[in-house]
C-alpha positions in Angstrom: -13.6 -39.8 -42.6 -17.1 -38.5 -43.3 -18.5 -41.9 -42.7 -16.8 -42.1 -39.3 -18.1 -38.7 -38.3 -21.6 -39.7 -39.3 -21.4 -42.9 -37.2 -20.1 -40.9 -34.2 -23.0 -38.5 -34.6 -25.5 -41.4 -34.8 -24.0 -43.0 -31.6 -24.2 -39.7 -29.8 -27.7 -39.1 -30.9 -28.7 -42.6 -29.7 -27.1 -42.1 -26.4 -28.9 -38.8 -25.9 -32.3 -40.3 -26.8 -31.5 -43.1 -24.3 -30.5 -41.0 -21.4 -32.8 -37.9 -21.9 -35.9 -39.5 -20.4 -33.9 -40.4 -17.3 -32.6 -36.8 -17.0 -36.1 -35.4 -17.5 -37.4 -37.7 -14.8 -34.7 -36.7 -12.3 -35.2 -33.0 -13.2 -38.9 -33.3 -12.6 -38.5 -35.1 -9.3 -35.9 -32.5 -8.2 -38.1 -29.5 -9.0 -41.1 -31.2 -7.4 -39.2 -31.8 -4.1 -37.8 -28.2 -4.1 -41.1 -26.6 -4.9 -43.0 -28.7 -2.3 -40.4 -27.9 0.3 -40.8 -24.2 -0.3 -44.6 -24.6 -0.1 -44.3 -26.4 3.2 -41.9 -23.8 4.6 -44.4 -21.0 3.8 -47.2 -22.8 5.8 -45.6 -21.7 9.1 -44.4 -18.3 8.1 -46.6 -15.1 8.2 -48.6 -13.6 6.7 -51.1 -16.4 6.8 -53.5 -16.6 3.8 -56.6 -17.9 5.5 -58.9 -16.6 2.8 -56.9 -18.5 0.2 -57.0 -21.6 2.3 -60.7 -21.5 2.8 -61.2 -20.9 -1.0 -59.0 -23.9 -1.7 -60.8 -26.1 0.8 -64.2 -25.2 -0.7 -62.9 -25.9 -4.2 -61.2 -29.2 -3.4 -63.6 -30.5 -0.8 -67.1 -29.0 -1.1 -67.2 -28.9 -4.9 -66.1 -32.6 -5.0 -69.0 -33.8 -2.7 -71.3 -34.7 -5.6 -68.8 -36.7 -7.7 -67.6 -38.5 -4.5 -71.1 -39.4 -3.4 -72.1 -40.6 -6.9 -69.0 -42.9 -7.3 -69.1 -44.0 -3.7 -72.7 -45.2 -3.8 -72.2 -47.2 -7.0 -68.9 -48.6 -5.8 -70.6 -50.0 -2.7 -73.6 -51.3 -4.7 -71.5 -53.2 -7.2 -69.1 -54.5 -4.5 -72.1 -55.9 -2.5 -73.6 -57.3 -5.7 -70.5 -59.2 -6.7 -69.7 -60.3 -3.1 -73.2 -61.7 -2.4 -73.2 -63.5 -5.8 -69.8 -65.1 -5.0 -70.6 -66.1 -1.4 -74.1 -67.3 -1.9 -72.8 -70.5 -3.5 -71.2 -71.3 -0.1 -74.1 -70.1 2.0 -71.9 -67.3 3.5 -73.6 -64.2 2.0 -74.0 -62.8 5.5 -70.3 -62.0 5.5 -70.9 -59.3 2.8 -71.1 -56.6 5.4 -67.6 -57.2 6.8 -66.1 -57.6 3.3 -67.5 -54.4 2.0 -66.7 -52.5 5.1 -63.0 -53.5 5.1 -62.7 -53.1 1.4 -64.0 -49.6 1.5 -62.3 -48.3 4.6 -58.9 -49.8 3.8 -58.6 -49.5 0.0 -61.4 -48.5 -2.2 -62.5 -45.2 -0.5 -59.1 -43.6 -0.2 -57.9 -44.7 -3.6 -61.1 -43.8 -5.5 -61.6 -40.6 -3.6 -58.0 -39.6 -4.5 -58.5 -40.5 -8.2 -61.8 -38.5 -8.3 -60.1 -35.5 -6.7 -57.3 -35.8 -9.1 -59.6 -35.8 -12.1 -61.7 -32.9 -10.9 -59.6 -30.7 -8.6 -56.0 -31.7 -9.5 -56.5 -31.1 -13.2 -58.2 -27.7 -12.5 -55.3 -26.6 -10.2 -52.8 -27.4 -12.9 -54.8 -25.6 -15.5 -55.4 -22.6 -13.4 -51.7 -22.2 -12.4 -50.6 -23.0 -15.9 -52.8 -20.3 -17.3 -51.5 -17.8 -14.7 -48.0 -18.7 -15.7 -48.3 -18.3 -19.4 -50.3 -15.0 -19.1 -47.7 -13.7 -16.7 -50.0 -13.3 -13.8 -47.5 -15.1 -11.5 -44.8 -12.7 -12.6 -47.2 -9.8 -11.7 -47.6 -11.3 -8.2 -43.8 -11.4 -7.8 -43.5 -7.7 -8.8 -46.0 -6.8 -6.1 -43.6 -8.3 -3.5 -45.8 -11.3 -2.8 -44.5 -14.9 -2.9 -46.5 -16.8 -5.4 -45.6 -20.0 -3.6 -47.1 -18.8 -0.4 -50.1 -17.1 -2.1 -51.0 -19.8 -4.6 -49.4 -23.2 -3.7 -49.3 -23.5 0.1 -53.0 -23.1 0.6 -53.8 -25.6 -2.0 -51.3 -28.1 -0.5 -52.8 -27.8 3.0 -56.4 -27.8 1.7 -55.9 -31.1 -0.2 -54.3 -32.8 2.9 -57.3 -31.7 5.0 -60.1 -32.3 2.6 -59.3 -35.6 0.9 -59.5 -37.6 4.2 -63.0 -36.0 4.8 -64.1 -36.9 1.3 -62.8 -40.5 2.0 -65.1 -40.7 5.0 -68.0 -39.5 2.9 -67.1 -42.1 0.2 -67.2 -44.9 2.8 -70.5 -43.8 4.3 -72.3 -43.6 1.0 -70.6 -46.8 -0.2 -71.9 -48.7 2.8 -75.4 -47.2 2.2 -75.3 -48.5 -1.4 -74.1 -51.9 -0.2 -76.9 -52.1 2.4 -79.5 -51.3 -0.3 -78.3 -54.0 -2.6 -77.5 -56.7 -0.1 -80.4 -56.2 2.4 -83.2 -54.6 0.5 -82.7 -56.3 -2.9 -80.8 -59.6 -2.3 -82.5 -60.5 1.0 -79.4 -60.7 3.2 -80.3 -60.7 6.9 -79.8 -57.1 8.2 -78.8 -58.3 11.7 -76.1 -60.5 10.3 -75.0 -57.7 7.9 -74.5 -55.3 10.8 -73.0 -57.8 13.2 -70.3 -58.8 10.8 -69.4 -55.2 10.3 -69.2 -54.6 14.0 -67.0 -57.7 14.6 -64.6 -57.1 11.6 -64.1 -53.3 11.3 -61.8 -51.8 13.9 -60.4 -48.3 14.3 -57.2 -49.4 12.8 -58.9 -50.0 9.5 -60.4 -46.5 9.6 -57.1 -44.8 10.3 -55.4 -46.8 7.6 -57.7 -45.3 5.1 -57.4 -41.8 6.6 -53.6 -41.8 6.6 -53.6 -43.0 3.0 -56.1 -40.3 2.0 -53.9 -37.5 3.6 -50.8 -38.8 1.7 -52.8 -39.0 -1.5 -54.1 -35.4 -1.0 -50.5 -34.2 -0.5 -49.4 -36.0 -3.7 -52.2 -34.6 -5.8 -51.6 -31.0 -4.7 -47.8 -31.2 -4.9 -47.8 -32.8 -8.4 -50.6 -30.6 -9.8 -49.2 -27.4 -8.5 -45.7 -28.3 -9.8 -47.0 -29.0 -13.3 -49.0 -25.8 -13.4 -46.5 -23.6 -11.8 -43.8 -24.5 -14.3 -46.0 -24.6 -17.4 -44.8 -22.9 -20.6 -45.6 -22.8 -24.3 -49.0 -21.1 -24.3 -52.2 -23.1 -24.5 -50.5 -26.3 -25.6 -48.2 -26.1 -22.6 -51.1 -25.6 -20.2 -52.9 -28.6 -21.8 -49.7 -30.7 -21.4 -49.3 -29.7 -17.8 -52.9 -30.6 -17.0 -52.5 -34.0 -18.7 -49.2 -34.7 -16.9 -50.7 -33.6 -13.6 -53.6 -36.1 -13.8 -51.4 -39.0 -15.1 -48.6 -38.5 -12.6 -51.0 -38.0 -9.7 -52.9 -41.2 -10.5 -49.7 -43.2 -10.8 -48.4 -41.7 -7.6 -51.5 -42.6 -5.8 -51.3 -46.2 -6.9 -47.6 -46.6 -6.0 -48.1 -44.8 -2.7 -51.1 -47.1 -1.9 -48.9 -50.2 -2.3 -46.1 -48.8 -0.2 -48.4 -47.6 2.6 -50.4 -50.9 2.6 -47.2 -52.9 3.0 -46.0 -50.6 5.8 -49.3 -50.6 7.7 -49.7 -54.4 7.4 -46.1 -55.0 8.4 -45.3 -57.0 5.3 
């Protein structure tokens, strides 16, 4: 009888270990959707927190300019270097301009800008909110009759949606500058051909494809990071876990959303 009870306990424990990750995933998705919905609803309800919005825009956008510029210029340089090296064997190195332009505007700029914002601003948002949660600052905001969702989350969500597309434009500009330096100045690609191919290949649709992606990525970064920080618990360890989860989940969300959006925009 004791052996039977033990086997039943083992089977139950195995079933729990098997289903618990699924339940945790569904619980996380549910809380993310509900919290994001509350954040969106507060965007159109007074009082409007413009000072909080401008602070969030400065933190997410302005303070990310350096890292975006740095990664953008080297991305454009290495992309031009690899493209010229590959096309020179066929005598088609003049096409490097169009290839770099399309690659940056459609894919590289929004994805890399989103990942850089995740690493710098998303992690910081999760850490800030998590620290406020474990030190009971969010509870203090509630006792003052202020909605913490409206005061803390909604401005960050809107700021990310507004600033990540602008950072993507910056990424593309500095990336094309880096590509020009490598291709034209260092590898002797004809500058007229370089610019002509860009003009013939890049169309407004490519620009808007990158901007729409960037806005979606900004939304995902803010929603995931704010959710992780807002529900953090367990002291310093909990804040660290929330920050790690925010970065990992945001990065995975960006890559998945990039595929979905690309398939939709290309009608595949």
